[in-house]
C-alpha positions as CSV (number, residue, x, y, z in Angstrom):
1,M,18.0,-1.4,-17.8
2,L,15.4,-0.8,-15.0
3,K,11.7,-0.1,-16.4
4,R,9.9,2.3,-14.1
5,V,5.8,0.9,-13.8
6,P,3.3,3.3,-13.9
7,K,0.6,3.7,-11.3
8,T,-2.0,1.9,-13.7
9,I,0.3,-0.9,-12.8
10,L,-0.1,-1.5,-8.8
11,A,-3.7,0.0,-9.4
12,A,-4.2,-3.4,-11.2
13,I,-2.4,-5.9,-8.9
14,C,-4.4,-4.7,-5.9
15,A,-7.7,-5.5,-8.0
16,Y,-6.4,-8.0,-8.2
17,S,-5.2,-9.6,-4.9
18,F,-8.3,-8.5,-4.1
19,N,-10.6,-10.7,-5.4
20,L,-8.6,-13.3,-2.6
21,C,-9.3,-10.6,0.5
22,A,-12.0,-9.0,0.1
23,Q,-15.6,-10.4,0.8
24,P,-18.6,-8.1,1.2
25,H,-20.1,-7.5,4.3
26,I,-17.4,-8.4,6.5
27,A,-14.3,-7.9,8.2
28,P,-11.3,-8.6,4.9
29,Y,-9.2,-11.3,4.9
30,I,-5.8,-10.4,5.0
31,P,-2.6,-13.1,4.9
32,L,-0.3,-12.7,8.0
33,P,2.8,-14.5,8.9
34,A,2.2,-17.3,11.0
35,H,5.2,-16.0,13.5
36,I,7.6,-12.5,13.9
37,E,10.8,-12.7,16.0
38,V,12.7,-9.0,15.9
39,P,15.6,-8.2,17.8
40,P,15.1,-6.5,21.2
41,D,16.0,-2.9,19.4
42,G,14.3,-3.8,17.3
43,A,15.7,-3.6,13.3
44,N,16.4,-0.9,10.8
45,I,16.2,-1.4,7.2
46,P,17.8,0.9,4.4
47,M,14.8,2.0,2.6
48,Q,15.2,3.0,-1.4
49,D,13.6,5.3,-3.5
50,M,12.3,4.6,-6.9
51,G,10.6,7.3,-8.3
52,G,7.8,7.7,-5.1
53,W,8.1,3.9,-4.3
54,P,9.4,2.9,-0.9
55,V,11.6,-0.1,-1.9
56,I,13.9,-2.9,0.3
57,E,15.4,-5.4,0.3
58,L,14.6,-9.1,2.0
59,R,15.6,-12.6,1.7
60,I,13.3,-15.4,0.5
61,N,14.2,-18.9,2.1
62,G,17.4,-18.2,3.0
63,K,18.1,-16.6,-0.6
64,G,18.3,-13.1,-2.3
65,P,17.8,-10.0,-1.8
66,Y,15.6,-9.1,-3.8
67,R,14.4,-6.0,-4.1
68,F,10.2,-5.6,-3.1
69,L,7.9,-2.6,-2.5
70,L,6.7,-1.9,0.7
71,D,4.0,-0.9,0.0
72,T,0.3,0.1,2.8
73,G,-1.7,0.3,0.2
74,A,-1.6,-3.5,-1.0
75,P,-3.9,-5.8,0.3
76,M,-1.6,-8.6,0.8
77,T,2.3,-9.8,-0.3
78,M,3.0,-10.7,-3.3
79,V,5.3,-12.2,-5.3
80,S,6.0,-12.5,-9.2
81,E,5.3,-15.6,-10.9
82,E,9.2,-15.8,-12.5
83,L,10.4,-15.4,-9.0
84,S,7.9,-18.0,-7.4
85,R,9.2,-20.7,-10.2
86,E,12.5,-19.9,-9.1
87,L,12.2,-20.9,-5.9
88,G,9.4,-23.5,-6.3
89,L,7.5,-21.6,-3.9
90,P,4.5,-24.2,-2.5
91,A,0.9,-23.8,-2.5
92,P,-0.7,-23.0,0.9
93,P,-2.6,-26.8,2.2
94,D,-5.9,-24.6,2.5
95,N,-5.3,-23.0,-1.3
96,R,-9.0,-20.9,-1.7
97,T,-11.3,-22.1,-4.6
98,A,-13.2,-19.5,-6.3
99,P,-17.0,-19.4,-4.9
100,A,-19.6,-20.5,-7.7
101,D,-20.9,-16.9,-8.1
102,G,-17.6,-14.6,-7.1
103,P,-14.5,-14.1,-9.4
104,A,-11.5,-16.6,-9.3
105,P,-9.1,-15.7,-6.3
106,P,-5.6,-15.6,-7.7
107,P,-3.1,-18.5,-7.3
108,T,-0.8,-18.5,-3.7
109,V,2.0,-19.5,-2.6
110,T,3.5,-20.3,1.2
111,I,6.9,-18.4,1.9
112,H,8.8,-20.5,4.8
113,E,10.9,-17.7,5.9
114,V,10.9,-13.6,4.9
115,G,14.2,-12.2,6.0
116,I,14.3,-8.2,6.2
117,G,17.7,-7.0,8.1
118,S,17.4,-8.8,11.1
119,A,13.7,-9.4,11.4
120,T,12.0,-13.0,10.3
121,L,8.7,-13.6,9.0
122,Q,7.8,-17.1,8.5
123,D,4.8,-18.6,6.7
124,L,3.6,-16.0,4.9
125,I,1.2,-16.5,2.1
126,A,1.6,-14.5,-0.8
127,A,0.0,-13.8,-4.3
128,V,1.3,-14.8,-7.1
129,V,1.0,-11.9,-9.7
130,P,1.4,-12.5,-13.3
131,P,3.7,-11.2,-15.8
132,G,3.3,-7.7,-16.8
133,M,2.2,-6.5,-13.0
134,L,5.1,-5.9,-11.6
135,L,8.1,-4.3,-13.5
136,S,9.9,-5.4,-16.7
137,K,12.9,-8.0,-16.3
138,G,16.2,-5.6,-15.5
139,E,19.1,-5.1,-13.0
140,G,16.9,-4.0,-9.2
141,A,13.7,-4.6,-10.8
142,P,11.6,-5.4,-7.8
143,R,10.5,-8.7,-7.2
144,G,7.6,-8.5,-5.9
145,V,5.2,-6.2,-3.0
146,L,5.2,-7.2,0.4
147,A,2.1,-5.5,2.5
148,A,2.5,-3.2,5.5
149,A,-0.3,-5.2,7.0
150,S,2.8,-8.1,7.6
151,F,3.5,-7.0,10.9
152,P,1.0,-7.4,14.0
153,G,2.2,-6.8,17.6
154,Y,5.0,-4.9,15.9
155,L,5.8,-0.4,14.6
156,L,6.6,0.0,11.1
157,T,8.0,2.9,10.2
158,Y,8.6,4.4,7.3
159,N,11.2,7.1,7.9
160,Y,11.1,9.0,4.2
161,P,14.1,12.0,5.5
162,G,15.9,9.5,6.9
163,K,15.5,7.0,3.9
164,K,15.4,4.2,6.2
165,V,12.4,1.4,7.9
166,S,12.2,0.6,11.3
167,I,10.4,-2.8,13.0
168,R,10.2,-3.0,16.7
169,K,7.9,-3.9,19.7
170,G,5.2,-2.4,20.4
171,S,2.1,-0.7,19.9
172,L,1.0,3.5,19.6
173,Q,-0.7,5.6,22.2
174,V,-4.8,5.7,21.4
175,A,-5.4,8.7,18.7
176,D,-5.9,12.1,19.2
177,S,-6.6,12.8,15.2
178,K,-3.5,14.8,15.7
179,S,-1.2,12.7,14.8
180,I,-2.0,9.8,15.7
181,F,-4.7,8.1,13.9
182,Q,-7.7,5.3,13.8
183,Y,-9.0,3.8,10.8
184,S,-12.0,1.2,11.1
185,E,-12.4,-2.7,11.6
186,D,-14.0,-2.9,7.7
187,Q,-11.3,-1.0,6.0
188,P,-9.0,-3.2,4.4
189,L,-6.1,-0.3,4.0
190,P,-5.3,2.0,6.1
191,T,-6.8,5.4,6.1
192,V,-6.8,8.6,7.7
193,P,-8.8,11.9,8.5
194,L,-8.7,15.3,5.9
195,R,-10.1,18.5,6.3
196,I,-10.5,20.0,2.6
197,C,-11.6,23.7,2.4
198,G,-13.2,22.7,5.5
199,R,-14.6,19.1,4.4
200,D,-14.0,16.0,6.3
201,V,-12.8,13.1,4.1
202,E,-11.3,9.8,4.4
203,V,-8.5,8.5,1.6
204,H,-6.0,5.8,1.9
205,L,-2.6,6.2,3.0
206,D,-0.8,4.5,0.4
207,T,2.7,4.5,0.2
208,G,2.6,2.6,-2.9
209,S,1.3,5.7,-5.1
210,P,3.9,8.2,-6.1
211,F,1.7,11.5,-6.4
212,G,0.0,13.2,-4.3
213,L,-3.3,13.7,-2.6
214,T,-5.7,11.9,-5.1
215,L,-10.1,12.3,-4.8
216,P,-13.2,10.5,-6.6
217,L,-13.8,12.8,-9.3
218,R,-16.9,14.0,-7.9
219,F,-15.0,16.4,-6.0
220,L,-14.5,18.8,-8.6
221,K,-18.0,19.3,-8.4
222,E,-18.0,20.1,-4.4
223,L,-14.7,21.3,-3.7
224,P,-13.7,25.5,-4.7
225,L,-10.6,24.9,-7.5
226,A,-8.1,27.6,-8.3
227,T,-7.4,26.0,-11.5
228,E,-9.0,25.0,-13.9
229,P,-9.2,20.9,-14.2
230,K,-6.9,19.5,-16.9
231,E,-7.4,15.6,-17.9
232,S,-4.0,13.5,-17.7
233,G,-4.3,10.2,-18.8
234,K,-6.5,7.1,-17.8
235,V,-5.8,4.6,-15.0
236,R,-6.4,0.9,-16.1
237,T,-7.2,-1.1,-13.0
238,G,-6.9,-5.0,-12.9
239,G,-10.5,-6.1,-14.2
240,G,-10.7,-4.2,-16.6
241,G,-11.7,-0.6,-15.8
242,E,-10.5,2.2,-17.5
243,F,-11.1,5.7,-15.4
244,P,-10.0,9.3,-16.3
245,V,-7.4,11.1,-14.4
246,S,-8.1,15.0,-13.6
247,V,-5.2,17.4,-12.3
248,A,-6.5,20.6,-10.5
249,A,-5.5,23.0,-7.6
250,V,-7.9,23.4,-4.9
251,N,-8.6,26.9,-3.2
252,G,-8.8,26.4,0.0
253,T,-6.4,24.7,3.5
254,I,-6.2,21.1,3.1
255,E,-5.3,19.7,7.1
256,L,-4.3,16.0,8.3
257,G,-4.7,16.3,12.3
258,K,-2.7,18.9,13.2
259,Y,-0.7,19.2,10.4
260,S,-1.0,21.7,7.0
261,L,-0.2,19.9,3.5
262,D,0.8,21.4,0.3
263,A,-0.3,18.7,-1.8
264,G,-0.1,21.0,-4.6
265,Q,-2.1,19.6,-8.0
266,V,-4.7,17.4,-6.5
267,R,-5.8,14.3,-9.1
268,F,-10.1,13.1,-9.6
269,S,-10.5,9.9,-10.4
270,D,-12.9,6.9,-9.3
271,A,-10.3,4.2,-9.7
272,R,-9.9,2.1,-6.5
273,P,-8.2,-1.1,-5.8
274,G,-11.2,-2.8,-5.4
275,P,-14.9,-3.4,-4.2
276,G,-16.7,-0.5,-2.6
277,P,-17.6,3.4,-3.5
278,A,-14.3,5.0,-4.9
279,T,-12.1,6.7,-2.3
280,G,-9.0,9.0,-2.4
281,N,-5.6,8.4,-1.1
282,I,-2.6,10.4,-0.2
283,G,0.8,8.7,-1.6
284,Y,4.6,9.9,-1.7
285,E,4.0,13.6,-2.8
286,V,2.9,14.6,0.6
287,L,4.3,11.5,2.9
288,R,7.3,12.3,1.9
289,H,7.4,15.4,4.7
290,F,7.1,12.8,7.1
291,L,7.9,9.9,9.7
292,V,5.0,7.0,9.1
293,T,4.3,4.6,11.4
294,I,1.7,1.7,11.4
295,D,0.7,0.1,13.9
296,S,-1.8,-2.7,12.2
297,E,-3.1,-4.6,15.1
298,N,-4.6,-2.1,16.3
299,R,-5.5,-0.3,13.4
300,R,-3.7,3.7,14.3
301,I,-1.5,5.5,12.0
302,Q,1.3,8.4,13.5
303,L,2.4,10.7,11.5
304,V,5.3,13.4,12.7
305,Q,6.8,15.9,10.9
């Protein structure tokens, strides 16, 4: 039987991989494949829904298929330690060592070929995830996380209503702040601007979150609320921190460009995937109504409803 992984575990995975990907004061390092092959008419892959997480099947070095989460909230691709051993994945020639004054980075491996439908990624570096950070053993359990940023020069579209993922050559038009949004060079994860009760807020677009809208705790005092906040458990991150979570309804409109969002109960927590101040995110309960396209090379996002 498949055991569902709580979002707290995925938050720990992201914090774990940030030790490798993020360095203060410089643009984030995101491992990319050495080569990408996609048919001229693109590739379409069925997207499975695992409790709000988008899951696809892929092949690794000709073997599989294996189920992987396809996550905009992952700063790099990750593979379970068990699968890495099973496939005998080698360490990359330039495997990093920990800086003298910094945390130890996770071990990494090179995946020679990742097959996703009719698309192929070659020589992709992935972090090895230790036991307990993914799902427990069971039929159909995902074996890793594929970072959505792994397709520079291509458009990656999550078609939530159509339950499929598409990959095609191209780029998004210049951001218009209505349905196409630009995120900055120093952001390791894609972000979008929200307007909440007249206040402008930048949040991560996180396909790996099964929830709706999550905001830092300070917004409990800064936003008008329609209901009293209620505690809703805690989030544990990879750094060993534990952060409380509260939920409440916001008394006002929540807008994303030209769209008005029905976010329902908003979650409030200071848990974050990596270094830097806490920020919010929007996940499945909001995104499931959209076609979400990621242009990682130009750092743009398009939402179509």
